[in-house]
C-alpha positions in Angstrom: 86.4 -58.6 52.6 87.1 -55.3 50.9 90.6 -53.9 50.7 91.8 -50.7 49.2 95.1 -48.9 49.2 95.4 -45.2 49.0 97.9 -42.4 49.5 95.4 -40.0 51.0 91.8 -39.6 51.8 89.9 -36.4 51.1 88.2 -35.1 54.3 84.4 -35.4 54.2 81.6 -35.7 56.7 82.1 -34.5 60.2 83.2 -35.8 63.6 79.6 -36.8 64.4 79.8 -39.1 61.3 82.8 -40.7 62.9 80.8 -41.4 66.0 78.2 -43.2 63.9 80.9 -45.5 62.3 82.3 -46.1 65.8 79.0 -47.5 66.9 79.1 -50.3 64.3 80.7 -53.5 65.5 81.8 -54.7 62.0 85.4 -53.8 61.6 86.0 -50.9 59.2 89.8 -50.6 59.6 92.0 -47.8 58.5 95.6 -49.0 58.5 98.1 -46.1 58.4 101.4 -47.6 57.1 104.7 -46.0 57.4 105.3 -46.9 53.8 103.4 -49.0 51.4 106.6 -49.9 49.5 108.2 -51.5 52.6 107.8 -55.3 52.4 107.8 -55.7 56.2 104.8 -53.4 56.5 103.1 -55.1 53.5 103.3 -58.4 55.4 101.6 -56.7 58.4 98.8 -55.6 56.0 98.4 -59.2 55.0 97.7 -60.1 58.7 95.2 -57.3 59.1 93.4 -58.3 55.9 93.2 -61.9 57.1 91.5 -60.9 60.4 89.2 -58.4 58.7 88.0 -61.1 56.4 87.2 -63.4 59.3 85.0 -60.8 60.9 83.4 -59.7 57.6 85.1 -56.3 57.8 87.0 -53.9 55.5 90.5 -52.5 55.4 91.8 -49.3 53.8 95.5 -48.9 53.8 97.2 -45.5 53.7 100.7 -45.0 52.4 102.5 -42.6 54.7 105.6 -42.5 52.5 107.7 -42.3 55.7 106.6 -38.6 56.0 105.1 -37.6 59.4 103.1 -34.7 57.9 101.5 -36.9 55.3 100.5 -39.5 57.8 99.1 -37.0 60.2 97.0 -35.5 57.5 95.7 -38.9 56.4 94.6 -39.7 60.0 92.9 -36.3 60.3 91.0 -36.9 57.0 90.1 -40.4 57.9 88.6 -39.3 61.2 86.6 -36.5 59.6 85.3 -38.9 56.9 83.3 -41.0 59.4 84.1 -44.1 57.4 86.1 -46.0 60.0 85.6 -47.5 63.4 89.2 -48.7 63.9 92.6 -47.3 63.3 95.8 -49.4 63.2 98.9 -47.1 63.1 102.4 -47.8 62.1 103.6 -44.4 63.4 106.3 -42.6 61.4 106.6 -40.1 64.3 105.7 -41.5 67.8 104.6 -38.2 69.3 103.2 -36.0 66.5 100.1 -38.3 66.0 99.1 -38.4 69.7 96.6 -35.5 69.7 94.6 -36.6 66.6 94.6 -40.2 67.9 93.4 -39.2 71.3 90.6 -37.3 69.5 89.8 -40.5 67.6 89.7 -42.5 70.8 87.4 -40.0 72.4 85.0 -40.4 69.4 84.9 -44.2 69.9 87.4 -45.2 67.4 89.4 -48.3 68.5 93.1 -47.5 68.1 96.0 -49.9 68.0 99.7 -49.6 67.0 102.0 -52.0 65.3 105.6 -51.9 64.1 106.5 -48.7 65.9 105.7 -47.3 69.4 103.0 -44.7 69.7 103.5 -42.1 72.4 106.3 -40.1 74.2 108.4 -43.1 75.2 110.0 -44.5 72.0 111.9 -47.2 74.0 108.8 -49.1 75.2 106.4 -51.5 73.4 103.6 -50.9 75.8 100.4 -49.0 74.9 100.8 -45.4 76.0 97.5 -43.7 75.1 94.5 -43.8 77.4 92.0 -46.1 75.6 94.5 -47.6 73.2 93.5 -51.3 72.8 96.8 -52.8 71.7 100.4 -52.2 70.9 102.0 -55.0 68.9 105.6 -53.7 68.7 109.0 -55.1 69.1 111.0 -53.0 71.5 113.7 -50.8 70.0 115.7 -51.3 73.1 115.4 -55.0 72.8 116.3 -55.0 69.1 119.4 -53.0 69.7 120.5 -55.4 72.4 119.9 -58.4 70.2 121.9 -56.9 67.3 124.7 -56.0 69.8 124.7 -59.5 71.3 124.8 -61.1 67.8 127.8 -58.9 67.0 129.8 -60.0 70.0 129.0 -63.6 69.2 130.1 -63.2 65.5 133.3 -61.4 66.8 134.1 -64.0 69.5 137.1 -65.5 67.6 138.5 -62.2 66.2 140.7 -59.6 67.9 140.3 -57.0 66.7 136.9 -57.5 65.2 136.1 -54.6 62.8 132.4 -53.7 62.6 130.3 -51.5 60.4 127.0 -50.3 61.9 124.4 -49.6 59.4 121.1 -47.8 60.1 118.3 -46.6 57.9 118.2 -43.0 59.2 120.1 -42.2 62.4 117.9 -39.0 62.9 114.8 -41.2 63.6 114.1 -41.5 67.3 113.9 -45.3 67.4 117.2 -45.5 65.6 118.9 -43.6 68.4 117.5 -46.0 70.9 118.6 -49.0 69.0 122.2 -47.7 68.6 122.5 -46.8 72.3 121.3 -50.3 73.2 123.7 -51.8 70.6 126.6 -49.9 72.2 125.7 -51.1 75.7 125.6 -54.7 74.5 129.1 -54.5 73.0 130.7 -52.3 75.7 132.4 -55.1 77.6 133.9 -56.6 74.5 137.2 -54.8 73.9 137.8 -56.8 70.7 134.7 -55.3 69.0 135.7 -52.1 67.2 133.0 -50.1 65.3 135.1 -48.6 62.5 132.3 -46.6 60.9 128.5 -45.9 61.2 126.6 -45.4 57.9 123.0 -45.1 56.8 121.1 -46.6 53.8 117.4 -45.7 53.9 116.2 -49.2 54.9 116.7 -50.5 51.4 119.0 -53.0 49.7 120.2 -50.9 46.8 121.4 -47.9 48.8 123.0 -50.3 51.3 125.0 -52.0 48.5 126.2 -48.7 47.2 127.2 -47.5 50.7 129.1 -50.7 51.4 131.0 -50.4 48.1 132.3 -47.1 49.4 133.0 -48.4 52.9 135.0 -51.3 51.5 137.3 -48.8 49.7 138.4 -47.5 53.2 137.9 -50.6 55.2 138.5 -53.7 53.1 139.1 -55.9 56.1 135.9 -55.5 58.0 134.6 -58.6 59.8 130.9 -57.8 60.6 128.2 -55.5 59.2 125.5 -55.0 61.9 122.3 -53.4 60.6 118.8 -53.0 62.0 117.1 -54.1 58.8 117.3 -57.2 56.6 117.1 -55.2 53.4 120.2 -53.3 54.4 122.0 -56.5 55.5 121.1 -58.0 52.1 122.5 -55.1 50.2 125.7 -55.2 52.3 126.1 -58.9 51.7 125.7 -58.3 48.0 128.5 -55.7 48.0 130.8 -58.0 50.0 130.3 -60.9 47.5 131.0 -58.6 44.5 134.2 -57.3 46.1 135.4 -60.7 47.3 135.3 -59.5 50.9 134.9 -61.9 53.8 132.5 -60.6 56.4 129.2 -61.7 57.9 126.1 -59.6 58.2 123.5 -59.2 61.0 120.0 -57.9 60.2 116.6 -57.4 61.8 113.3 -58.9 60.7 114.0 -62.7 60.2 113.0 -62.4 56.5 113.2 -65.1 53.8 116.5 -63.5 52.7 117.9 -63.6 56.2 116.8 -67.3 56.7 118.7 -68.3 53.5 121.7 -66.1 54.4 122.0 -67.7 57.9 121.8 -71.2 56.4 124.5 -70.3 53.9 126.8 -68.9 56.5 127.0 -65.4 54.9 124.7 -64.1 57.6 125.3 -64.6 61.3 121.9 -63.7 62.6 118.8 -61.5 62.2 116.7 -60.2 65.1 113.3 -61.8 64.9 110.4 -59.8 63.6 107.0 -61.2 62.8 105.2 -58.5 60.7 102.1 -60.6 59.8 101.7 -61.5 63.5 101.8 -57.8 64.3 99.0 -57.3 61.9 97.0 -60.2 63.2 97.4 -59.2 66.9 96.3 -55.6 66.3 93.4 -56.5 64.0 92.1 -59.1 66.4 92.4 -56.6 69.3 90.3 -53.9 67.5 87.8 -56.4 66.2 87.2 -57.8 69.7 87.1 -54.3 71.2 84.4 -53.3 68.8 82.3 -56.2 70.0 82.8 -55.0 73.6 85.1 -57.9 74.5 88.0 -57.2 76.9 91.3 -57.1 75.2 94.3 -58.2 77.2 97.2 -57.5 77.3 97.4 -53.9 76.1 100.7 -54.7 74.5 102.3 -57.8 72.9 105.8 -58.7 71.7 104.9 -60.8 68.6 108.1 -62.9 68.9 107.4 -63.7 72.6 103.7 -64.4 71.8 104.9 -66.9 69.2 107.3 -68.5 71.7 110.5 -67.3 70.1 112.1 -66.0 73.3 115.6 -66.4 71.9 115.1 -63.3 69.8 117.7 -64.1 67.2 117.4 -66.1 64.0 120.6 -68.1 63.9 121.6 -71.6 62.8 121.0 -72.9 66.3 117.6 -71.3 66.4 116.7 -73.0 63.1 117.7 -76.3 64.5 115.6 -75.7 67.6 112.6 -74.4 65.6 112.6 -76.4 62.3 109.0 -75.3 61.6 109.8 -71.6 61.7 108.8 -69.7 58.6 109.7 -66.1 57.8 106.7 -63.8 57.4 108.1 -61.4 54.8 110.5 -61.4 51.8 113.1 -59.0 53.0 
């Protein structure tokens, strides 16, 4: 199985060349990653690579660098090259890519999405494009609800319970959905007080620096609720360094989250299964290339795996002792 990772692909060939590739049933997958440096997305690539190897196919991964324009240009160039018969997309922008992907579908390219919704409705995990074969995406609405629920549980014995909400970039569409769902989940719990909302680029180091500043103004916080395990990890590091006593909540159920929950420094992490996302989408496009019916057209990886609770907690670990995180965090 051949695997290559690139930042961009020079346009070559023509749309008719793309149709020729699309007629081949051996998977030639282009995986458009939101960012190659993100360990969650790298785990998804591992799943895609595993499936491609099984089918004797190839994978080329494109680093979108969290930039919508870069990712759109990569997809346009890949389509023009005629080298691929399947696209798996971790969309940086859920709507901007729709026209070029609809063009790809019309030329016979099998298109699937993972990690992020693809289409006008950012709140759903269902496939939204006509002809899209799979959407393996955890719902942003669901994630926000889970993080909010975990926050109310972590705050149950405190009144008031002072909470910091940390997002990667609140301007991103799915971040808005998550925060709205988080607010709904905590709305009936008067003891829960969100004292500040901050952002830290989905990374541990910025999160640690941000929390150092937050602790200057709010040294007595009780919970940091974040929608990414990297950010939760950075927050926990800042708390340990400052001698603060708060618990963190993340998203992704990473190795770091697992250890944190077991230690008691983390309360929970919303379950994400990035490798399974890759496997589900790669299996879908591989089967579609062979003319097999693919059903369903969407899949929540955690639900498929049987983890309907949605949250990695100490109780969850007791109930699922064989659970293994799929990424480092």
